[in-house]
C-alpha positions as CSV (number, residue, x, y, z in Angstrom):
1,X,0.0,0.0,0.0
2,X,3.0,2.3,0.6
3,X,3.8,2.4,-3.2
4,X,0.2,3.2,-4.0
5,X,0.2,6.2,-1.7
6,X,3.5,7.4,-3.1
7,X,2.0,7.1,-6.6
8,X,-1.0,9.1,-5.6
9,X,1.2,11.8,-4.0
10,X,3.4,11.9,-7.1
11,X,0.4,12.3,-9.4
12,X,-1.1,15.1,-7.2
13,X,2.2,16.9,-7.1
14,X,2.5,16.6,-10.9
15,X,-1.0,17.9,-11.4
16,X,-0.3,20.9,-9.2
17,X,3.0,21.6,-11.1
18,X,1.1,21.3,-14.4
19,X,-1.6,23.7,-13.2
20,X,1.0,26.2,-12.0
21,X,2.8,26.1,-15.3
22,X,-0.4,26.6,-17.2
23,X,-1.3,29.5,-14.9
24,X,2.2,31.0,-15.3
25,X,2.1,31.0,-19.1
26,X,-1.6,31.3,-20.0
27,X,-2.8,33.7,-22.6
28,X,-6.4,34.8,-22.8
29,X,-8.0,36.3,-25.9
30,X,-10.9,38.7,-25.3
31,X,-13.4,40.1,-27.8
32,X,-11.8,39.0,-31.1
33,X,-13.4,40.7,-34.1
34,X,-12.8,41.5,-37.7
35,X,-13.9,44.8,-39.3
36,X,-16.5,44.2,-42.1
37,X,-15.7,45.6,-45.5
38,X,-17.1,45.4,-49.1
39,X,-16.3,42.2,-51.0
40,X,-13.9,44.1,-53.2
41,X,-11.6,44.9,-50.2
42,X,-8.7,42.4,-50.2
43,X,-7.1,43.4,-46.8
44,X,-9.1,43.3,-43.6
45,X,-8.1,43.9,-40.0
46,X,-8.7,41.9,-36.8
47,X,-8.8,43.3,-33.3
48,X,-8.8,41.8,-29.8
49,X,-7.4,42.0,-26.4
50,X,-4.6,39.6,-25.5
51,X,-4.2,39.1,-21.8
52,X,-1.2,37.6,-20.2
53,X,-2.1,35.8,-16.9
54,X,1.5,34.7,-16.4
55,X,4.6,36.0,-14.7
56,X,6.7,36.2,-17.9
57,X,6.2,38.2,-21.1
58,X,4.2,36.4,-23.9
59,X,5.5,36.8,-27.5
60,X,2.8,36.4,-30.2
61,X,4.9,35.4,-33.2
62,X,2.5,34.2,-35.9
63,X,-1.2,33.8,-36.7
64,X,-2.9,31.6,-39.3
65,X,-6.5,31.6,-40.6
66,X,-8.1,29.1,-43.0
67,X,-10.1,32.1,-44.4
68,X,-7.0,34.1,-45.4
69,X,-3.8,33.2,-47.2
70,X,-1.7,35.5,-45.0
71,X,-2.0,37.1,-41.5
72,X,0.5,39.5,-40.1
73,X,1.0,41.6,-37.0
74,X,0.9,45.3,-37.8
75,X,0.9,48.7,-36.1
76,X,-0.2,52.1,-37.5
77,X,2.3,54.9,-37.4
78,X,2.2,58.5,-38.5
79,X,4.8,59.7,-41.1
80,X,4.1,63.4,-41.7
81,X,0.3,63.6,-42.4
82,X,0.0,60.0,-43.6
83,X,-0.7,56.8,-41.6
84,X,1.5,53.9,-42.6
85,X,1.4,50.3,-41.6
86,X,4.5,48.7,-40.1
87,X,4.7,44.9,-39.9
88,X,5.9,43.6,-36.5
89,X,7.9,40.4,-36.1
90,X,6.1,39.8,-32.8
91,X,3.8,41.3,-30.3
92,X,4.9,41.3,-26.7
93,X,2.3,41.1,-23.9
94,X,3.7,42.0,-20.5
95,X,3.4,39.8,-17.5
96,X,0.1,40.1,-15.7
97,X,-0.9,42.6,-18.4
98,X,-2.6,42.9,-21.7
99,X,-2.3,44.4,-25.2
100,X,-5.4,45.7,-27.0
101,X,-5.4,45.5,-30.8
102,X,-7.7,48.3,-32.0
103,X,-8.3,50.5,-35.0
104,X,-5.6,53.1,-35.6
105,X,-3.1,51.2,-33.5
106,X,-1.8,47.6,-33.4
107,X,-3.9,45.1,-35.3
108,X,-3.7,41.8,-37.3
109,X,-3.7,42.3,-41.1
110,X,-5.8,39.6,-42.9
111,X,-4.7,39.3,-46.5
112,X,-5.5,37.2,-49.5
113,X,-9.1,36.3,-48.5
114,X,-10.4,32.9,-49.5
115,X,-14.1,33.8,-49.2
116,X,-16.4,36.7,-48.9
117,X,-17.3,37.6,-45.3
118,X,-20.5,39.1,-44.0
119,X,-21.4,40.7,-40.7
120,X,-21.9,38.0,-38.1
121,X,-19.6,35.5,-39.8
122,X,-16.9,33.8,-37.7
123,X,-13.2,33.9,-38.8
124,X,-11.2,31.1,-37.4
125,X,-7.6,31.9,-36.3
126,X,-4.8,30.2,-34.5
127,X,-2.4,32.4,-32.5
128,X,1.1,31.0,-31.9
129,X,3.3,32.2,-29.1
130,X,7.1,31.8,-28.7
131,X,6.7,29.6,-25.6
132,X,4.9,27.0,-27.7
133,X,1.4,27.9,-26.6
134,X,-1.2,28.2,-29.4
135,X,-4.8,29.4,-29.0
136,X,-7.6,28.8,-31.5
137,X,-10.2,31.6,-31.7
138,X,-13.2,32.6,-33.8
139,X,-13.4,36.3,-34.5
140,X,-16.8,37.8,-35.3
141,X,-17.1,40.0,-38.4
142,X,-18.6,43.3,-37.3
143,X,-19.8,46.4,-39.1
144,X,-20.4,49.7,-37.6
145,X,-18.6,52.8,-36.2
146,X,-15.1,51.4,-36.6
147,X,-15.4,51.2,-40.4
148,X,-14.4,54.9,-40.8
149,X,-11.3,54.5,-38.7
150,X,-10.5,51.3,-40.5
151,X,-10.8,52.9,-43.9
152,X,-8.5,55.7,-42.8
153,X,-6.1,53.3,-41.2
154,X,-5.7,51.1,-44.2
155,X,-5.3,53.9,-46.8
156,X,-1.6,53.3,-47.4
157,X,0.1,49.9,-47.7
158,X,3.0,51.2,-49.8
159,X,5.5,49.5,-47.4
160,X,4.1,46.0,-48.0
161,X,5.3,43.7,-50.8
162,X,2.5,42.1,-52.7
163,X,-0.4,43.9,-51.2
């Protein structure tokens, strides 16, 4: 019976360590959405809040979507009177903090659409983090007040090859 109790204790300790690791590295995605646009628009933007529940920075390094041929992390920057997009290699979310992707600031660029999206549709995405964590989400396509900001924001993609 002694070995059985040792096995139970080992399993309990292992589960506690696994839970602590998950709590230390866990990312949480809040309110993911994609800005609706006319079917002729070939570049859309996705927004969300990425929350880091851990004690170490999280590094979002790539995103995929079955609805788009290419997804990149971008941020909007002013150069003179023009807004330009700058591709980012990664997005760092501070420990016990969050980063909000929103119109006019950091966002995900969804390029090479594979289908027409309508308001209310869900866009599947997988977010990949440097620590090996990956999170599958479904972003809701929304129309409304952010369309004007999005149209202004995506006015110049001169710094991007192929789009």
